[in-house]
C-alpha positions as a Markdown table, in Angstrom:
| # | Residue | x | y | z |
|---|---|---|---|---|
| 1 | Unk | -16.8 | -10.9 | -21.5 |
| 2 | Unk | -17.6 | -7.2 | -21.1 |
| 3 | Unk | -16.6 | -4.4 | -23.7 |
| 4 | Unk | -13.7 | -3.1 | -21.1 |
| 5 | Unk | -12.3 | -6.5 | -20.6 |
| 6 | Unk | -12.2 | -7.2 | -24.2 |
| 7 | Unk | -10.4 | -3.6 | -24.9 |
| 8 | Unk | -8.1 | -4.4 | -22.5 |
| 9 | Unk | -6.9 | -8.1 | -23.6 |
| 10 | Unk | -6.4 | -6.8 | -27.4 |
| 11 | Unk | -4.8 | -3.5 | -26.2 |
| 12 | Unk | -2.4 | -5.4 | -24.0 |
| 13 | Unk | -1.3 | -7.9 | -26.4 |
| 14 | Unk | -1.0 | -5.4 | -29.1 |
| 15 | Unk | 1.2 | -3.4 | -27.2 |
| 16 | Unk | 3.4 | -6.5 | -26.4 |
| 17 | Unk | 3.6 | -7.3 | -30.3 |
| 18 | Unk | 4.2 | -3.7 | -31.3 |
| 19 | Unk | 7.2 | -2.9 | -28.6 |
| 20 | Unk | 9.0 | -6.0 | -29.9 |
| 21 | Unk | 8.4 | -5.2 | -33.8 |
| 22 | Unk | 9.9 | -1.7 | -33.2 |
| 23 | Unk | 13.6 | -0.8 | -33.7 |
| 24 | Unk | 14.2 | 0.5 | -30.5 |
| 25 | Unk | 17.9 | 1.4 | -30.6 |
| 26 | Unk | 20.0 | 0.6 | -27.6 |
| 27 | Unk | 17.4 | -2.0 | -26.2 |
| 28 | Unk | 18.4 | -5.8 | -26.6 |
| 29 | Unk | 15.7 | -8.5 | -27.2 |
| 30 | Unk | 15.4 | -9.3 | -23.9 |
| 31 | Unk | 15.3 | -5.7 | -23.0 |
| 32 | Unk | 12.1 | -5.3 | -25.5 |
| 33 | Unk | 10.7 | -8.5 | -24.5 |
| 34 | Unk | 10.9 | -7.4 | -21.1 |
| 35 | Unk | 9.3 | -4.0 | -22.1 |
| 36 | Unk | 6.5 | -5.5 | -24.2 |
| 37 | Unk | 5.4 | -8.1 | -21.5 |
| 38 | Unk | 5.8 | -5.5 | -18.7 |
| 39 | Unk | 3.3 | -2.9 | -20.4 |
| 40 | Unk | 1.0 | -5.9 | -21.6 |
| 41 | Unk | 0.7 | -6.9 | -18.0 |
| 42 | Unk | 0.2 | -3.2 | -16.7 |
| 43 | Unk | -2.7 | -2.8 | -19.0 |
| 44 | Unk | -4.1 | -6.2 | -18.0 |
| 45 | Unk | -3.7 | -5.0 | -14.2 |
| 46 | Unk | -5.2 | -1.6 | -15.2 |
| 47 | Unk | -8.4 | -2.9 | -17.2 |
| 48 | Unk | -8.7 | -5.8 | -14.5 |
| 49 | Unk | -9.5 | -8.4 | -17.4 |
| 50 | Unk | -8.5 | -11.1 | -15.0 |
| 51 | Unk | -7.7 | -11.3 | -11.2 |
| 52 | Unk | -4.4 | -9.9 | -10.7 |
| 53 | Unk | -3.0 | -13.1 | -9.5 |
| 54 | Unk | -3.7 | -14.6 | -13.1 |
| 55 | Unk | -2.3 | -11.8 | -14.9 |
| 56 | Unk | 0.8 | -11.9 | -12.5 |
| 57 | Unk | 1.1 | -15.5 | -13.0 |
| 58 | Unk | 1.3 | -15.3 | -17.0 |
| 59 | Unk | 3.7 | -12.4 | -16.7 |
| 60 | Unk | 6.2 | -14.5 | -14.7 |
| 61 | Unk | 5.8 | -17.5 | -16.8 |
| 62 | Unk | 6.4 | -15.8 | -20.2 |
| 63 | Unk | 9.3 | -14.2 | -18.7 |
| 64 | Unk | 11.1 | -17.6 | -18.2 |
| 65 | Unk | 9.6 | -19.2 | -21.4 |
| 66 | Unk | 10.9 | -16.6 | -23.7 |
| 67 | Unk | 14.2 | -16.5 | -21.7 |
| 68 | Unk | 14.2 | -12.9 | -21.0 |
| 69 | Unk | 15.9 | -13.7 | -17.6 |
| 70 | Unk | 16.8 | -17.1 | -15.8 |
| 71 | Unk | 14.2 | -18.3 | -13.2 |
| 72 | Unk | 16.6 | -17.3 | -10.2 |
| 73 | Unk | 16.1 | -13.6 | -11.3 |
| 74 | Unk | 12.4 | -14.0 | -12.2 |
| 75 | Unk | 11.4 | -15.4 | -8.9 |
| 76 | Unk | 14.3 | -13.7 | -7.0 |
| 77 | Unk | 11.8 | -12.0 | -4.6 |
| 78 | Unk | 11.1 | -15.0 | -2.7 |
| 79 | Unk | 14.7 | -15.3 | -1.8 |
| 80 | Unk | 14.2 | -12.2 | 0.5 |
| 81 | Unk | 12.3 | -11.4 | 3.3 |
| 82 | Unk | 9.4 | -9.4 | 1.8 |
| 83 | Unk | 7.2 | -12.2 | 0.7 |
| 84 | Unk | 7.5 | -13.8 | 4.0 |
| 85 | Unk | 6.8 | -10.4 | 5.8 |
| 86 | Unk | 3.4 | -10.4 | 3.8 |
| 87 | Unk | 2.8 | -14.0 | 4.6 |
| 88 | Unk | 3.4 | -13.1 | 8.3 |
| 89 | Unk | 1.1 | -10.1 | 8.2 |
| 90 | Unk | -1.8 | -11.5 | 7.0 |
| 91 | Unk | -1.4 | -14.2 | 9.5 |
| 92 | Unk | -1.2 | -11.8 | 12.5 |
| 93 | Unk | -3.9 | -9.8 | 11.1 |
| 94 | Unk | -6.0 | -12.8 | 10.9 |
| 95 | Unk | -5.2 | -13.3 | 14.6 |
| 96 | Unk | -6.1 | -10.1 | 15.8 |
| 97 | Unk | -9.4 | -10.1 | 14.0 |
| 98 | Unk | -10.3 | -14.0 | 15.0 |
| 99 | Unk | -9.4 | -13.1 | 18.7 |
| 100 | Unk | -11.7 | -10.2 | 18.6 |
| 101 | Unk | -9.0 | -8.0 | 19.9 |
| 102 | Unk | -9.3 | -5.2 | 17.1 |
| 103 | Unk | -13.0 | -5.1 | 17.7 |
| 104 | Unk | -12.6 | -4.6 | 21.3 |
| 105 | Unk | -10.0 | -1.7 | 20.7 |
| 106 | Unk | -12.4 | 0.0 | 18.2 |
| 107 | Unk | -15.6 | -0.2 | 20.6 |
| 108 | Unk | -13.9 | 1.1 | 23.2 |
| 109 | Unk | -12.3 | 3.9 | 21.5 |
| 110 | Unk | -15.7 | 4.9 | 19.9 |
| 111 | Unk | -17.3 | 4.9 | 23.3 |
| 112 | Unk | -14.7 | 7.4 | 24.6 |
| 113 | Unk | -14.3 | 9.7 | 21.6 |
| 114 | Unk | -17.2 | 9.6 | 19.1 |
| 115 | Unk | -20.2 | 11.6 | 19.3 |
| 116 | Unk | -20.8 | 13.2 | 15.8 |
| 117 | Unk | -20.1 | 12.8 | 12.3 |
| 118 | Unk | -17.0 | 15.0 | 12.5 |
| 119 | Unk | -15.8 | 12.7 | 15.2 |
| 120 | Unk | -16.5 | 9.7 | 13.4 |
| 121 | Unk | -14.3 | 10.8 | 10.6 |
| 122 | Unk | -11.6 | 11.9 | 12.7 |
| 123 | Unk | -11.8 | 8.5 | 14.9 |
| 124 | Unk | -11.4 | 6.5 | 11.5 |
| 125 | Unk | -7.9 | 7.9 | 11.1 |
| 126 | Unk | -7.0 | 7.7 | 14.5 |
| 127 | Unk | -8.0 | 4.3 | 15.0 |
| 128 | Unk | -6.4 | 3.2 | 11.7 |
| 129 | Unk | -3.3 | 4.9 | 13.1 |
| 130 | Unk | -3.4 | 2.7 | 16.2 |
| 131 | Unk | -4.2 | -0.6 | 14.6 |
| 132 | Unk | -1.8 | 0.0 | 12.0 |
| 133 | Unk | 0.9 | -0.8 | 14.9 |
| 134 | Unk | -0.8 | -4.1 | 15.7 |
| 135 | Unk | -2.1 | -5.1 | 12.2 |
| 136 | Unk | 0.6 | -4.9 | 9.5 |
| 137 | Unk | -1.5 | -4.7 | 6.4 |
| 138 | Unk | -4.1 | -2.0 | 5.2 |
| 139 | Unk | -6.8 | -4.3 | 3.8 |
| 140 | Unk | -7.6 | -6.5 | 7.0 |
| 141 | Unk | -7.4 | -3.6 | 9.1 |
| 142 | Unk | -9.9 | -1.3 | 7.0 |
| 143 | Unk | -12.3 | -4.1 | 6.7 |
| 144 | Unk | -12.1 | -4.6 | 10.5 |
| 145 | Unk | -12.8 | -0.6 | 11.2 |
| 146 | Unk | -15.4 | -0.9 | 8.2 |
| 147 | Unk | -17.3 | -3.6 | 10.4 |
| 148 | Unk | -17.2 | -1.2 | 13.5 |
| 149 | Unk | -18.5 | 1.6 | 11.4 |
| 150 | Unk | -21.2 | -0.6 | 10.0 |
| 151 | Unk | -22.5 | -1.1 | 13.7 |
| 152 | Unk | -22.3 | 2.6 | 14.4 |
| 153 | Unk | -24.3 | 3.4 | 10.9 |
| 154 | Unk | -27.0 | 1.1 | 11.9 |
| 155 | Unk | -27.3 | 2.1 | 15.6 |
| 156 | Unk | -27.1 | 5.8 | 14.8 |
| 157 | Unk | -29.6 | 5.2 | 11.8 |
| 158 | Unk | -27.4 | 7.2 | 9.4 |
| 159 | Unk | -28.9 | 8.3 | 6.2 |
| 160 | Unk | -27.5 | 6.2 | 3.0 |
| 161 | Unk | -26.0 | 9.1 | 1.5 |
| 162 | Unk | -23.7 | 10.0 | 4.7 |
| 163 | Unk | -23.1 | 6.2 | 5.2 |
| 164 | Unk | -21.3 | 5.9 | 2.0 |
| 165 | Unk | -19.3 | 9.1 | 3.2 |
| 166 | Unk | -18.2 | 7.0 | 6.3 |
| 167 | Unk | -17.5 | 3.8 | 4.4 |
| 168 | Unk | -15.4 | 5.8 | 1.9 |
| 169 | Unk | -13.3 | 7.6 | 4.7 |
| 170 | Unk | -12.4 | 4.1 | 6.2 |
| 171 | Unk | -10.4 | 3.2 | 2.9 |
| 172 | Unk | -9.2 | 6.7 | 2.1 |
| 173 | Unk | -7.7 | 6.9 | 5.5 |
| 174 | Unk | -5.8 | 3.6 | 4.9 |
| 175 | Unk | -3.7 | 5.4 | 2.3 |
| 176 | Unk | -1.9 | 8.1 | 4.2 |
| 177 | Unk | -1.8 | 6.3 | 7.3 |
| 178 | Unk | -0.3 | 3.2 | 6.2 |
| 179 | Unk | 2.9 | 5.3 | 5.2 |
| 180 | Unk | 3.5 | 6.4 | 8.8 |
| 181 | Unk | 5.4 | 3.0 | 10.1 |
| 182 | Unk | 7.4 | 0.6 | 7.9 |
| 183 | Unk | 4.9 | -1.9 | 8.9 |
| 184 | Unk | 1.9 | -0.1 | 8.3 |
| 185 | Unk | 1.8 | -1.5 | 4.8 |
| 186 | Unk | 3.7 | -4.7 | 4.7 |
| 187 | Unk | 3.5 | -5.0 | 0.8 |
| 188 | Unk | 4.4 | -1.4 | -0.5 |
| 189 | Unk | 6.7 | 0.0 | 2.2 |
| 190 | Unk | 9.4 | -2.9 | 2.5 |
| 191 | Unk | 9.3 | -2.9 | -1.3 |
| 192 | Unk | 10.2 | 1.0 | -1.5 |
| 193 | Unk | 13.2 | 0.1 | 0.8 |
| 194 | Unk | 14.4 | -2.7 | -1.3 |
| 195 | Unk | 14.0 | -0.8 | -4.4 |
| 196 | Unk | 16.2 | 1.9 | -3.0 |
| 197 | Unk | 18.9 | -0.6 | -2.4 |
| 198 | Unk | 19.7 | 0.8 | 1.1 |
| 199 | Unk | 19.0 | -0.6 | 4.7 |
| 200 | Unk | 16.4 | 1.0 | 6.5 |
| 201 | Unk | 15.4 | 0.1 | 10.2 |
| 202 | Unk | 11.8 | 0.3 | 11.7 |
| 203 | Unk | 12.5 | 3.4 | 13.6 |
| 204 | Unk | 14.6 | 5.1 | 10.7 |
| 205 | Unk | 11.4 | 4.7 | 8.6 |
| 206 | Unk | 9.3 | 6.4 | 11.0 |
| 207 | Unk | 12.0 | 9.1 | 11.4 |
| 208 | Unk | 12.1 | 9.7 | 7.5 |
| 209 | Unk | 8.4 | 9.4 | 6.9 |
| 210 | Unk | 6.4 | 9.4 | 10.0 |
| 211 | Unk | 6.1 | 13.3 | 10.2 |
| 212 | Unk | 5.4 | 13.9 | 6.5 |
| 213 | Unk | 2.9 | 11.1 | 6.4 |
| 214 | Unk | 1.0 | 12.2 | 9.7 |
| 215 | Unk | 0.7 | 15.5 | 8.0 |
| 216 | Unk | -0.6 | 13.9 | 5.3 |
| 217 | Unk | -3.1 | 12.0 | 7.1 |
| 218 | Unk | -4.4 | 15.3 | 8.6 |
| 219 | Unk | -4.6 | 17.0 | 5.3 |
| 220 | Unk | -6.6 | 14.1 | 3.9 |
| 221 | Unk | -9.1 | 14.0 | 6.9 |
| 222 | Unk | -9.7 | 17.7 | 6.6 |
| 223 | Unk | -10.4 | 17.4 | 3.1 |
| 224 | Unk | -12.8 | 14.6 | 3.6 |
| 225 | Unk | -14.6 | 16.8 | 6.2 |
| 226 | Unk | -14.8 | 19.9 | 3.9 |
| 227 | Unk | -15.9 | 17.9 | 0.8 |
| 228 | Unk | -18.0 | 15.4 | 2.1 |
| 229 | Unk | -20.5 | 17.1 | 4.7 |
| 230 | Unk | -23.3 | 15.4 | 6.4 |
| 231 | Unk | -26.9 | 15.8 | 5.3 |
| 232 | Unk | -28.2 | 15.9 | 8.8 |
| 233 | Unk | -26.9 | 15.9 | 12.4 |
| 234 | Unk | -25.7 | 12.5 | 13.6 |
| 235 | Unk | -26.0 | 11.2 | 17.1 |
| 236 | Unk | -24.2 | 8.0 | 18.1 |
| 237 | Unk | -26.2 | 5.6 | 19.5 |
| 238 | Unk | -23.4 | 4.6 | 22.5 |
| 239 | Unk | -26.0 | 1.9 | 24.4 |
| 240 | Unk | -25.8 | -0.1 | 21.3 |
| 241 | Unk | -22.2 | 0.2 | 21.0 |
| 242 | Unk | -21.7 | -0.7 | 24.8 |
| 243 | Unk | -23.9 | -3.7 | 24.0 |
| 244 | Unk | -21.6 | -4.9 | 21.4 |
| 245 | Unk | -18.5 | -4.4 | 23.5 |
| 246 | Unk | -20.2 | -6.4 | 26.6 |
| 247 | Unk | -21.1 | -9.4 | 24.2 |
| 248 | Unk | -17.4 | -9.7 | 23.6 |
| 249 | Unk | -17.2 | -10.5 | 27.2 |
| 250 | Unk | -14.1 | -10.2 | 29.4 |
| 251 | Unk | -10.4 | -10.3 | 28.0 |
| 252 | Unk | -10.1 | -14.0 | 26.5 |
| 253 | Unk | -7.0 | -16.1 | 27.0 |
| 254 | Unk | -6.7 | -16.0 | 23.2 |
| 255 | Unk | -6.6 | -12.1 | 23.1 |
| 256 | Unk | -4.2 | -12.1 | 26.0 |
| 257 | Unk | -1.8 | -14.3 | 24.1 |
| 258 | Unk | -2.2 | -12.2 | 21.1 |
| 259 | Unk | -1.4 | -9.1 | 22.8 |
| 260 | Unk | 1.7 | -10.8 | 24.4 |
| 261 | Unk | 2.8 | -11.7 | 20.9 |
| 262 | Unk | 1.9 | -8.3 | 19.3 |
| 263 | Unk | 3.9 | -6.7 | 21.9 |
| 264 | Unk | 7.0 | -9.0 | 21.4 |
| 265 | Unk | 6.7 | -8.2 | 17.4 |
| 266 | Unk | 6.3 | -4.5 | 18.0 |
| 267 | Unk | 9.4 | -4.4 | 20.2 |
| 268 | Unk | 11.4 | -6.5 | 17.7 |
| 269 | Unk | 10.3 | -4.3 | 15.0 |
| 270 | Unk | 11.4 | -1.1 | 16.7 |
| 271 | Unk | 14.6 | -2.4 | 17.7 |
| 272 | Unk | 15.8 | -4.4 | 14.5 |
| 273 | Unk | 18.7 | -1.8 | 14.1 |
| 274 | Unk | 20.1 | -2.9 | 17.5 |
| 275 | Unk | 19.5 | -6.7 | 17.0 |
| 276 | Unk | 20.0 | -6.7 | 13.1 |
| 277 | Unk | 17.3 | -9.2 | 12.2 |
| 278 | Unk | 15.3 | -8.1 | 9.3 |
| 279 | Unk | 11.5 | -7.1 | 10.2 |
| 280 | Unk | 10.4 | -9.9 | 7.4 |
| 281 | Unk | 11.9 | -12.7 | 9.2 |
| 282 | Unk | 10.6 | -11.5 | 12.6 |
| 283 | Unk | 7.0 | -11.2 | 11.4 |
| 284 | Unk | 7.4 | -14.7 | 9.7 |
| 285 | Unk | 8.6 | -16.1 | 13.1 |
| 286 | Unk | 6.2 | -14.5 | 15.4 |
| 287 | Unk | 3.3 | -15.6 | 13.5 |
| 288 | Unk | 4.2 | -19.1 | 13.2 |
| 289 | Unk | 5.0 | -19.0 | 17.2 |
| 290 | Unk | 1.4 | -17.8 | 17.5 |
| 291 | Unk | 0.1 | -21.1 | 16.5 |
| 292 | Unk | 1.9 | -23.3 | 18.6 |
| 293 | Unk | 0.4 | -25.0 | 21.7 |
| 294 | Unk | 0.6 | -23.5 | 25.2 |
| 295 | Unk | 2.5 | -20.4 | 24.1 |
| 296 | Unk | 0.4 | -19.4 | 21.2 |
| 297 | Unk | -2.9 | -20.8 | 20.0 |
| 298 | Unk | -3.9 | -17.7 | 18.6 |
| 299 | Unk | -3.9 | -19.3 | 14.9 |
| 300 | Unk | -5.0 | -22.6 | 13.6 |
| 301 | Unk | -4.8 | -24.5 | 10.2 |
| 302 | Unk | -7.7 | -22.9 | 8.5 |
| 303 | Unk | -6.1 | -19.4 | 8.9 |
| 304 | Unk | -3.8 | -20.0 | 6.2 |
| 305 | Unk | -6.7 | -19.4 | 4.0 |
| 306 | Unk | -6.4 | -15.9 | 5.0 |
| 307 | Unk | -3.0 | -15.6 | 3.1 |
| 308 | Unk | -4.2 | -14.7 | -0.6 |
| 309 | Unk | -1.9 | -16.6 | -3.2 |
| 310 | Unk | -3.0 | -14.0 | -5.9 |
| 311 | Unk | -1.6 | -11.4 | -3.6 |
| 312 | Unk | 1.7 | -13.1 | -3.5 |
| 313 | Unk | 1.9 | -13.8 | -7.3 |
| 314 | Unk | 1.1 | -9.9 | -7.9 |
| 315 | Unk | 3.7 | -8.7 | -5.7 |
| 316 | Unk | 6.3 | -11.2 | -7.1 |
| 317 | Unk | 5.5 | -9.8 | -10.5 |
| 318 | Unk | 5.7 | -6.4 | -9.5 |
| 319 | Unk | 9.0 | -6.8 | -7.6 |
| 320 | Unk | 10.3 | -8.8 | -10.7 |
| 321 | Unk | 9.9 | -5.8 | -13.2 |
| 322 | Unk | 12.5 | -3.8 | -11.6 |
| 323 | Unk | 14.6 | -6.7 | -11.1 |
| 324 | Unk | 14.3 | -8.1 | -14.8 |
| 325 | Unk | 14.3 | -4.6 | -16.0 |
| 326 | Unk | 17.7 | -4.0 | -14.5 |
| 327 | Unk | 19.0 | -7.4 | -15.7 |
| 328 | Unk | 17.8 | -6.7 | -19.4 |
| 329 | Unk | 18.7 | -3.0 | -19.3 |
| 330 | Unk | 15.1 | -1.9 | -19.7 |
| 331 | Unk | 15.5 | 0.3 | -16.8 |
| 332 | Unk | 18.6 | 2.3 | -18.3 |
| 333 | Unk | 16.8 | 2.3 | -21.6 |
| 334 | Unk | 13.8 | 4.0 | -20.0 |
| 335 | Unk | 15.8 | 6.6 | -18.1 |
| 336 | Unk | 17.8 | 7.4 | -20.9 |
| 337 | Unk | 15.0 | 7.8 | -23.6 |
| 338 | Unk | 11.9 | 8.9 | -21.5 |
| 339 | Unk | 13.4 | 11.0 | -18.9 |
| 340 | Unk | 14.4 | 14.6 | -19.4 |
| 341 | Unk | 17.9 | 15.3 | -20.3 |
| 342 | Unk | 18.7 | 18.2 | -17.9 |
| 343 | Unk | 18.6 | 17.7 | -14.0 |
| 344 | Unk | 17.2 | 20.6 | -11.9 |
| 345 | Unk | 19.8 | 21.5 | -9.2 |
| 346 | Unk | 17.2 | 23.1 | -7.0 |
| 347 | Unk | 16.2 | 19.9 | -4.4 |
| 348 | Unk | 12.4 | 21.4 | -4.4 |
| 349 | Unk | 12.3 | 21.8 | -8.3 |
| 350 | Unk | 13.8 | 18.2 | -8.5 |
| 351 | Unk | 11.4 | 16.9 | -6.0 |
| 352 | Unk | 8.5 | 18.3 | -8.2 |
| 353 | Unk | 10.0 | 16.9 | -11.4 |
| 354 | Unk | 10.2 | 13.6 | -9.8 |
| 355 | Unk | 6.6 | 13.9 | -8.6 |
| 356 | Unk | 5.1 | 14.9 | -11.9 |
| 357 | Unk | 6.9 | 11.8 | -13.8 |
| 358 | Unk | 5.9 | 9.5 | -11.0 |
| 359 | Unk | 2.3 | 10.6 | -11.1 |
| 360 | Unk | 2.2 | 11.0 | -14.8 |
| 361 | Unk | 3.1 | 7.2 | -15.0 |
| 362 | Unk | 0.7 | 6.4 | -12.4 |
| 363 | Unk | -2.1 | 7.9 | -14.3 |
| 364 | Unk | -1.3 | 5.4 | -17.1 |
| 365 | Unk | -0.2 | 2.3 | -15.1 |
| 366 | Unk | -2.6 | 2.5 | -12.0 |
| 367 | Unk | -0.8 | 0.4 | -10.1 |
| 368 | Unk | 1.6 | 1.7 | -7.3 |
| 369 | Unk | 3.8 | -1.4 | -7.0 |
| 370 | Unk | 4.2 | -1.5 | -11.0 |
| 371 | Unk | 5.0 | 2.1 | -11.1 |
| 372 | Unk | 7.6 | 1.7 | -8.3 |
| 373 | Unk | 9.4 | -1.2 | -10.2 |
| 374 | Unk | 9.6 | 0.9 | -13.4 |
| 375 | Unk | 10.1 | 4.6 | -12.2 |
| 376 | Unk | 12.4 | 4.0 | -9.4 |
| 377 | Unk | 15.2 | 2.2 | -10.9 |
| 378 | Unk | 14.9 | 4.7 | -13.9 |
| 379 | Unk | 14.9 | 7.7 | -11.6 |
| 380 | Unk | 17.9 | 6.3 | -9.5 |
| 381 | Unk | 19.9 | 6.1 | -12.9 |
| 382 | Unk | 18.4 | 9.6 | -13.8 |
| 383 | Unk | 19.7 | 11.3 | -10.4 |
| 384 | Unk | 23.0 | 9.4 | -10.0 |
| 385 | Unk | 25.3 | 12.0 | -11.1 |
| 386 | Unk | 23.9 | 14.5 | -8.4 |
| 387 | Unk | 25.3 | 12.4 | -5.6 |
| 388 | Unk | 21.6 | 12.4 | -4.2 |
| 389 | Unk | 20.7 | 9.6 | -1.5 |
| 390 | Unk | 18.9 | 6.9 | -3.4 |
| 391 | Unk | 16.4 | 6.6 | -0.2 |
| 392 | Unk | 15.3 | 10.1 | -0.9 |
| 393 | Unk | 14.8 | 9.6 | -4.6 |
| 394 | Unk | 12.9 | 6.4 | -3.8 |
| 395 | Unk | 10.6 | 7.9 | -1.1 |
| 396 | Unk | 9.9 | 11.0 | -3.3 |
| 397 | Unk | 8.6 | 8.6 | -5.9 |
| 398 | Unk | 6.9 | 6.3 | -3.2 |
| 399 | Unk | 5.3 | 9.3 | -1.8 |
| 400 | Unk | 4.1 | 11.0 | -4.9 |
| 401 | Unk | 2.4 | 7.7 | -5.9 |
| 402 | Unk | 1.7 | 6.0 | -2.6 |
| 403 | Unk | -0.7 | 9.1 | -1.7 |
| 404 | Unk | -2.3 | 9.6 | -5.3 |
| 405 | Unk | -5.4 | 8.3 | -7.0 |
| 406 | Unk | -8.1 | 9.7 | -8.9 |
| 407 | Unk | -9.7 | 6.7 | -10.1 |
| 408 | Unk | -10.2 | 3.6 | -7.9 |
| 409 | Unk | -7.8 | 1.4 | -9.7 |
| 410 | Unk | -5.1 | 3.9 | -9.0 |
| 411 | Unk | -4.7 | 2.7 | -5.6 |
| 412 | Unk | -5.4 | -1.0 | -4.3 |
| 413 | Unk | -6.4 | 0.3 | -0.7 |
| 414 | Unk | -9.0 | 2.4 | -2.5 |
| 415 | Unk | -10.0 | -0.5 | -5.1 |
| 416 | Unk | -10.6 | -3.0 | -2.5 |
| 417 | Unk | -13.4 | -1.1 | -0.6 |
| 418 | Unk | -15.3 | -0.2 | -3.7 |
| 419 | Unk | -18.8 | -1.7 | -4.1 |
| 420 | Unk | -21.9 | -1.9 | -1.9 |
| 421 | Unk | -20.8 | -4.8 | 0.1 |
| 422 | Unk | -17.5 | -3.4 | 1.2 |
| 423 | Unk | -17.4 | 0.4 | 1.5 |
| 424 | Unk | -20.5 | 1.1 | 0.1 |
| 425 | Unk | -18.9 | 3.8 | -2.2 |
| 426 | Unk | -18.5 | 4.0 | -5.9 |
| 427 | Unk | -16.1 | 5.8 | -8.6 |
| 428 | Unk | -17.8 | 9.2 | -7.9 |
| 429 | Unk | -16.6 | 9.7 | -4.3 |
| 430 | Unk | -12.9 | 8.5 | -5.1 |
| 431 | Unk | -13.0 | 11.1 | -7.9 |
| 432 | Unk | -14.4 | 14.0 | -5.7 |
| 433 | Unk | -11.6 | 13.7 | -3.3 |
| 434 | Unk | -8.7 | 12.2 | -5.8 |
| 435 | Unk | -8.6 | 15.5 | -8.1 |
| 436 | Unk | -7.9 | 17.8 | -5.0 |
| 437 | Unk | -5.6 | 15.5 | -3.2 |
| 438 | Unk | -3.3 | 15.4 | -6.1 |
| 439 | Unk | -2.7 | 19.1 | -4.8 |
| 440 | Unk | -1.8 | 17.6 | -1.3 |
| 441 | Unk | 0.5 | 15.3 | -2.6 |
| 442 | Unk | 2.4 | 18.1 | -4.0 |
| 443 | Unk | 2.3 | 19.8 | -0.7 |
| 444 | Unk | 3.7 | 17.0 | 0.9 |
| 445 | Unk | 6.3 | 16.4 | -1.7 |
| 446 | Unk | 7.6 | 20.0 | -0.7 |
| 447 | Unk | 7.2 | 19.5 | 3.1 |
| 448 | Unk | 9.3 | 16.3 | 2.5 |
| 449 | Unk | 12.1 | 18.1 | 1.1 |
| 450 | Unk | 12.3 | 20.9 | 3.8 |
| 451 | Unk | 12.0 | 18.3 | 6.7 |
| 452 | Unk | 14.6 | 15.9 | 5.3 |
| 453 | Unk | 17.1 | 18.9 | 4.7 |
| 454 | Unk | 16.3 | 19.7 | 8.1 |
| 455 | Unk | 17.3 | 16.6 | 9.6 |
| 456 | Unk | 20.3 | 16.0 | 7.2 |
| 457 | Unk | 19.4 | 13.3 | 5.2 |
| 458 | Unk | 18.8 | 14.9 | 1.8 |
| 459 | Unk | 22.2 | 13.8 | 0.6 |
């Protein structure tokens, strides 16, 4: 065990013990136990003492064993559609990847639009946006684009230093672009909607979050171009890219079937307000039908391995924080104890205060999902007397932490790409972009309030 993991283990256990020994006025036994176990688990996540699934499984089992809440409450995320949306999203992403459809789209795009370092960076953001409609999860999407960029890097003989910048851009692009569509991140986006307690259709999400997220993507792209300049002029070897495309052959039957099912899924996602079927059930249904003979055959038995159990456990634990926190009174106690006593009446000042609180918690806890589970319920209580639309408060918290990171562990989209075998970048590149990106977060928060006020959804 390295020293970092040992410190994390001891710190987490000590925090849980101390919280339960402290005389926290207004907090019941269940509330104190919930707070202690939650903080312990978040410390385990932040220090990465074990894979997130193991820490999450421990948290869930301890909640039941210490009778903090009934199993029906602890595992309530599995009674809704979100978990099944994630399962379906991973399977659909696997179908797009295994059929070579995503790779084909990327090669065609590069041949037409990519010529220089600047166009490579811009193309990463555009490709991420295009594929976010087809692949409803940022990780497989980013790794697919990274595999294509690896071909570009090798064919153009791009220096190591510049290759790292391109690799980092792939995973940095996945952060703001994933916020444009509800299915852009099939984990965090539906979770934010669920936390608000509101019903939001695919199209409504795009109306609320699409324009601000597009602006955030453009600003992030511009910031990367300013901060990460190439060491030399780059010329893309399109002949080799053409050969890669040619090696894929003509559009296969599997690709054609995948296209049909993707078009069907997107059509149902976009019209969920009309037919009234939750996008989680649509996504699960489409992924199941993609495996059937004659009509599907885009998925087979081995592709179930593409669905990571540890991510499902992590998601269950993160969602449970808010559920159990509400049932035990932890959320109300946090709102009354930690949050400021006065509420700014000015919507812009309120948005800034919410952003500061959310980012402050995020800097300590690291996990976007964990912060949403703690901060959103508390801030909804905090702003209840103002009569503000709960969805707006939720989206302000979501935007503040969904775009924010300074260290890799602050955002899983960034963390999964770290390392020589993935995006090739390290902590240095993340910090270099993350610090000025914090300013962009506050700019987007102000833009969101201005935009939401203009379309009449602020209250």
